[in-house]
C-alpha positions in Angstrom: 0.0 0.0 0.0 1.2 3.5 -0.7 0.1 6.9 0.4 0.1 9.8 -1.9 0.7 13.3 -0.6 -0.7 16.4 -2.3 1.5 18.1 -4.8 2.1 21.7 -3.9 2.6 24.2 -6.7 6.1 25.0 -7.7 7.2 28.4 -6.5 7.0 27.6 -2.8 10.1 28.9 -1.1 12.8 26.2 -1.1 13.4 25.7 2.6 15.4 22.6 2.4 18.0 20.8 0.3 19.4 23.6 -1.8 17.7 22.5 -5.1 16.5 25.9 -6.3 15.9 25.9 -9.9 15.2 22.1 -10.1 12.1 20.9 -11.8 9.3 19.4 -9.7 9.8 15.7 -9.2 7.9 12.8 -7.8 9.9 11.1 -5.1 9.0 7.8 -3.5 10.4 7.0 -0.1 10.3 3.8 1.8 9.8 4.4 5.5 8.9 1.2 7.3 5.6 -0.5 7.9 4.3 0.2 11.4 1.9 3.0 12.5 4.7 5.1 13.8 6.7 4.9 10.6 3.7 6.2 8.7 3.2 9.1 11.1 6.7 10.1 11.7 8.2 9.6 8.3 5.3 10.4 5.9 4.4 13.7 7.6 7.9 15.1 7.5 8.5 13.9 3.9 5.3 15.7 3.0 6.6 18.9 4.7 9.7 18.7 2.6 7.7 18.1 -0.6 5.5 21.2 0.2 8.5 23.4 0.8 10.3 22.2 -2.4 7.5 21.9 -4.9 7.8 18.2 -5.2 5.3 15.3 -4.9 6.3 12.7 -2.3 4.9 9.2 -2.3 5.4 6.9 0.7 6.1 3.2 0.0 5.3 0.8 2.8 7.9 -1.9 2.7 7.3 -5.5 3.9 7.2 -5.9 7.7 9.8 -8.7 7.6 13.3 -7.3 7.0 14.1 -10.6 5.2 11.2 -10.1 2.7 12.1 -6.4 2.4 15.7 -7.2 1.3 14.5 -9.9 -1.1 12.1 -7.5 -2.8 14.7 -4.8 -3.0 17.1 -7.2 -4.7 14.4 -8.0 -7.3 13.9 -4.3 -7.9 17.6 -3.7 -8.2 18.0 -6.6 -10.6 15.4 -5.0 -12.8 17.0 -1.6 -12.4 13.6 -0.3 -11.3 13.2 3.4 -10.7 10.1 2.9 -8.6 12.0 3.7 -5.3 14.1 6.8 -4.9 14.9 7.0 -1.1 15.3 3.7 0.5 15.3 2.8 4.2 18.1 0.2 4.6 19.0 -2.0 7.6 22.3 -1.5 9.3 23.6 -4.9 7.9 22.7 -4.1 4.3 25.3 -1.4 3.0 27.8 -4.1 2.0 25.2 -6.4 0.6 23.6 -3.9 -1.8 26.5 -1.5 -2.3 26.4 -1.7 -6.1 22.9 -0.2 -6.3 23.3 2.9 -4.1 24.4 6.5 -4.7 27.5 7.9 -3.0 26.0 10.6 -0.8 29.2 12.5 0.0 28.5 15.0 -2.8 25.2 15.9 -1.0 26.1 15.5 2.7 28.8 18.3 2.7 30.2 16.8 5.8 26.9 16.5 7.7 27.8 12.9 8.6 30.3 14.2 11.0 27.5 15.0 13.5 26.5 11.3 13.7 27.9 8.4 15.7 31.3 7.6 13.9 30.7 3.9 14.1 27.4 4.1 12.2 29.0 6.4 9.5 31.9 3.9 9.2 29.3 1.1 8.8 27.6 3.0 6.0 30.9 3.8 4.2 31.9 1.1 1.7 34.9 1.4 -0.5 35.2 5.0 0.5 31.6 5.8 -0.6 28.9 7.1 1.9 26.0 4.8 0.9 23.6 5.7 3.6 22.9 8.6 6.0 22.2 7.4 9.6 18.5 7.8 10.4 17.9 6.0 13.7 19.8 3.5 15.8 18.3 0.6 17.7 19.2 -2.0 20.3 17.1 -4.7 21.8 15.4 -3.8 25.1 13.4 -5.6 27.8 9.9 -4.1 28.2 8.1 -5.1 31.4 4.8 -4.3 33.1 6.0 -2.3 36.1 2.6 -2.4 37.7 2.6 -6.3 37.7 6.2 -6.5 38.7 5.3 -4.4 41.8 2.1 -6.3 42.4 4.0 -9.6 42.7 6.8 -8.1 44.8 9.4 -8.5 42.1 12.0 -6.2 40.5 13.3 -5.8 36.9 15.3 -9.0 36.3 19.1 -8.8 35.8 19.5 -12.3 34.5 17.5 -14.6 32.1 16.9 -17.0 35.0 15.4 -14.2 37.1 13.3 -13.1 34.1 11.9 -16.6 33.6 11.1 -17.0 37.3 9.4 -13.6 37.4 7.5 -14.2 34.1 6.2 -17.6 35.5 5.1 -16.1 38.8 3.2 -13.2 37.1 1.7 -15.5 34.4 0.4 -18.0 37.0 -1.0 -15.3 39.1 -2.8 -13.5 36.2 -4.2 -16.7 34.8 -5.5 -17.7 38.2 -7.2 -14.3 38.3 -9.1 -15.1 35.1 -6.8 -14.0 32.3 -6.4 -17.4 30.7 -4.4 -16.2 27.7 -1.9 -14.2 29.8 1.8 -14.8 28.8 5.0 -14.4 30.8 7.3 -13.4 27.9 6.9 -12.6 24.2 9.7 -12.1 21.7 10.6 -12.6 18.0 11.1 -16.3 17.1 9.9 -16.5 13.6 12.5 -17.8 11.2 13.8 -14.5 9.8 16.3 -11.7 10.4 14.6 -10.7 13.6 15.3 -14.1 15.1 19.0 -13.6 14.3 18.9 -10.4 16.4 17.2 -12.1 19.3 19.4 -15.2 19.3 22.6 -13.2 19.0 21.6 -11.4 22.2 21.1 -14.8 23.9 24.4 -16.2 22.6 26.4 -13.1 23.5 24.8 -12.8 27.0 26.0 -16.4 27.8 29.5 -15.5 26.6 29.0 -17.4 23.4 30.5 -14.7 21.1 29.1 -13.3 17.8 28.7 -16.3 15.5 31.7 -15.1 13.3 34.3 -12.9 15.0 35.6 -9.6 13.6 38.6 -11.5 12.0 36.2 -13.7 10.1 36.7 -16.8 12.3 33.6 -19.0 12.8 33.1 -19.1 16.6 29.5 -20.3 17.1 30.3 -23.9 18.2 30.9 -23.3 21.9 29.2 -24.3 25.2 27.9 -20.8 25.9 26.1 -20.6 22.6 24.6 -24.0 23.0 23.4 -23.2 26.6 21.9 -19.9 25.3 19.8 -21.7 22.7 18.7 -24.4 25.1 17.6 -21.7 27.6 15.5 -19.9 25.0 13.9 -23.2 24.0 12.9 -23.8 27.6 10.7 -20.7 27.6 8.4 -21.9 24.9 5.4 -23.7 26.4 6.3 -22.5 29.9 6.4 -18.7 29.9 5.9 -18.1 26.1 3.2 -19.4 23.8 4.0 -21.9 21.1 2.8 -19.2 18.7 5.8 -17.2 19.4 7.6 -19.4 16.8 5.8 -17.3 14.2 6.1 -13.9 15.9 7.8 -10.9 14.4 8.1 -7.5 16.1 4.5 -6.4 15.6 3.1 -9.8 16.6 4.9 -9.5 19.9 3.9 -5.9 20.4 0.3 -6.7 19.7 0.2 -9.3 22.5 2.1 -7.0 24.8 0.2 -3.8 24.1 -3.1 -5.5 24.6 -2.1 -6.2 28.2 -1.5 -9.9 27.7 2.2 -10.3 28.6 4.4 -9.5 31.5 7.7 -9.1 29.6 8.6 -8.4 25.9 11.8 -8.1 24.0 11.5 -5.5 21.3 13.1 -2.3 19.8 12.6 1.2 21.2 9.8 2.1 18.9 7.5 0.1 21.1 7.7 2.7 23.9 5.8 5.5 22.2 3.1 3.2 20.8 2.7 1.6 24.3 2.4 5.0 25.9 -0.2 6.3 23.4 -3.5 7.7 24.7 -5.5 4.7 23.6 -3.0 2.1 24.8 -4.3 -0.3 27.5 -0.9 -0.3 29.2 -0.2 3.5 29.1 1.7 4.5 32.2 2.4 0.9 33.2 5.6 0.2 31.1 9.1 -0.2 32.4 12.2 -0.5 30.2 15.5 -2.2 31.1 18.5 -3.7 29.5 18.1 -7.3 28.4 19.2 -9.7 31.1 22.6 -11.5 31.3 23.1 -15.2 30.9 25.2 -17.3 33.2 28.7 -18.9 33.0 32.0 -17.7 31.8 31.8 -14.4 29.9 28.1 -13.8 30.8 27.0 -10.2 30.3 24.0 -8.1 29.3 23.9 -7.9 25.6 21.7 -6.2 23.0 21.9 -6.5 19.2 22.8 -3.4 17.3 20.0 -2.4 15.0 19.1 0.8 13.1 18.2 2.1 9.7 19.8 4.4 7.2 18.4 6.4 4.3 20.0 5.6 0.9 19.3 6.7 -2.6 18.9 4.2 -5.5 21.2 4.7 -8.4 18.3 3.8 -10.6 16.3 6.8 -9.4 15.4 9.3 -12.1 15.6 12.2 -9.6 18.8 11.5 -7.7 19.5 15.2 -6.7 16.0 15.6 -5.3 16.0 12.2 -3.6 19.4 13.0 -2.0 18.0 16.3 -0.7 15.1 14.5 0.9 17.4 11.9 2.5 19.5 14.7 4.0 16.5 16.5 5.3 15.0 13.4 6.9 18.3 12.6 8.7 18.9 16.2 9.9 19.0 17.0 13.6 15.7 18.8 13.4 13.8 15.8 12.0 15.7 13.3 14.2 14.6 15.3 17.3 10.9 15.3 16.2 11.0 11.6 15.5 12.6 10.9 18.8 10.1 12.9 20.8 7.1 11.7 18.9 8.0 8.2 17.9 10.8 7.0 20.2 13.3 6.6 17.3 16.8 6.8 18.8 18.8 9.6 17.2 22.1 8.8 15.5 23.5 12.2 16.6 25.2 12.2 20.0 24.3 15.8 20.9 20.6 15.0 20.7 21.0 12.7 23.8 21.5 15.9 25.8 18.3 17.4 24.6 15.8 17.9 27.4 12.7 17.4 25.2 14.0 14.0 24.0 14.9 12.9 27.6 11.5 13.9 28.9 9.7 12.0 26.2 11.9 8.9 26.4 13.7 8.6 29.8 15.1 5.2 28.8 17.2 6.7 26.0 19.4 8.6 28.5 19.2 5.9 31.3 20.2 3.1 28.9 22.6 5.1 26.7 25.3 2.5 27.4 23.0 -0.2 25.9 22.8 1.7 22.6 26.5 2.7 22.4 27.8 -0.8 23.3 25.4 -3.0 21.4 26.6 -6.2 19.7 26.9 -5.9 15.9 25.8 -8.8 13.7 28.8 -10.2 11.6 27.8 -8.3 8.5 31.2 -6.5 8.1 33.2 -9.7 8.5 31.1 -11.8 6.1 30.3 -9.1 3.5 28.1 -10.2 0.6 27.7 -13.6 2.3 26.0 -12.1 5.4 22.4 -13.0 4.3 23.4 -16.7 3.9 25.2 -16.6 7.3 22.2 -15.0 9.0 19.8 -17.4 7.3 21.8 -20.4 8.5 21.9 -19.0 12.1 18.2 -18.3 12.3 17.4 -21.8 10.8 19.6 -23.5 13.4 18.1 -21.5 16.2 14.5 -22.1 15.1 15.1 -25.9 15.1 16.3 -25.7 18.7 13.3 -23.6 19.7 11.0 -26.1 18.0 12.8 -28.8 20.1 13.8 -30.7 17.0 17.4 -30.7 18.2 19.6 -29.5 21.1 21.7 -26.4 21.4 25.0 -28.4 21.3 24.0 -30.4 18.2 22.7 -27.2 16.4 25.8 -25.1 16.9 28.0 -28.0 15.8 25.9 -28.5 12.6 25.8 -24.7 12.1 29.6 -24.5 12.2 29.8 -27.0 9.3 27.2 -25.1 7.4 29.1 -21.8 7.8 32.3 -23.4 6.7 30.5 -24.4 3.5 29.3 -20.9 3.0 32.7 -19.4 3.6 34.8 -21.9 1.7 38.1 -20.1 1.2 37.0 -16.7 2.2 34.0 -14.5 3.0 
């Protein structure tokens, strides 16, 4: 589904982008697929169109990041000009590098305001292929009213989380809420499961699947224990249906007041606090728990999205101007206050309005700045195959078709086949 915004007559003062004299263009931007994406991307893109005499169309990309990438690759193969400004995942720049415009000509150094690590991630072969738009890290959302009701506190370990989730689940079901769940998360076989499972593995000291030097490290006791632990949640504190949950499926259960804990991204905060939300004012946010054993720690997967411009666009200059506007400090602040999108500009974390609207952004700043990256840089163009193999192996453990130890051993062999002589 796409949303058309009204074309405003040319001649309006060109407030953004420095494209005076350019002809009116129709620009299509992909923004994401949830309600907040529509509100906090479409509205500001429309503002830019009005100010610059362009028509802006919003493209709703598939909810699944895996499906989204597959569709983009089809469009690139066809050299389609249907999309101009593209929202790309933090792990995609190296995968789709041949289809994106180098934005250095347009940024004029604006990237220097953003987190250097994200800019480095978006720079491939010396080309700036995406402007940082928002950063992400996995968080633990919890019902602070229920945690208090049952005399608990926010859990610091996965074991504490499971115990608390079971106590609240049993209590709420005994009180008549038969469908109440202890914990919901993303366990569908897709990129989202790679993010969740990497957090489990890293939190048990099991490493990052493939280390920064390109060595395959997944076959270790910590990783195996992490996957076995996650499998133990299904059927006890999580429903069997979680095996088909993505982010929005989890949020739906959580926001309807039917779960005690949820793993999700920061965007869930503002939606949960909306005026019509059944759990408004009842939400707590914490770092994801730590595992146990040698090297155990709290770990969150690094997420985040960038805005890029397709090299097949018929209006590259206008598309680049829109990308620069949407990633500017002004728009990042508005999106943070209204939609809980974490800025990629360090100075905005000192902004009082952002801190007031999203207290967790300041309180959990370490989570966002020290998040665990997926091995996209080390594995380059082969990252999608690596991730696919990892989420398949994890899903088999969650389905209880195999054990953690057997799965990581088999996965090691699969990754060696993918790597062959080099990544």
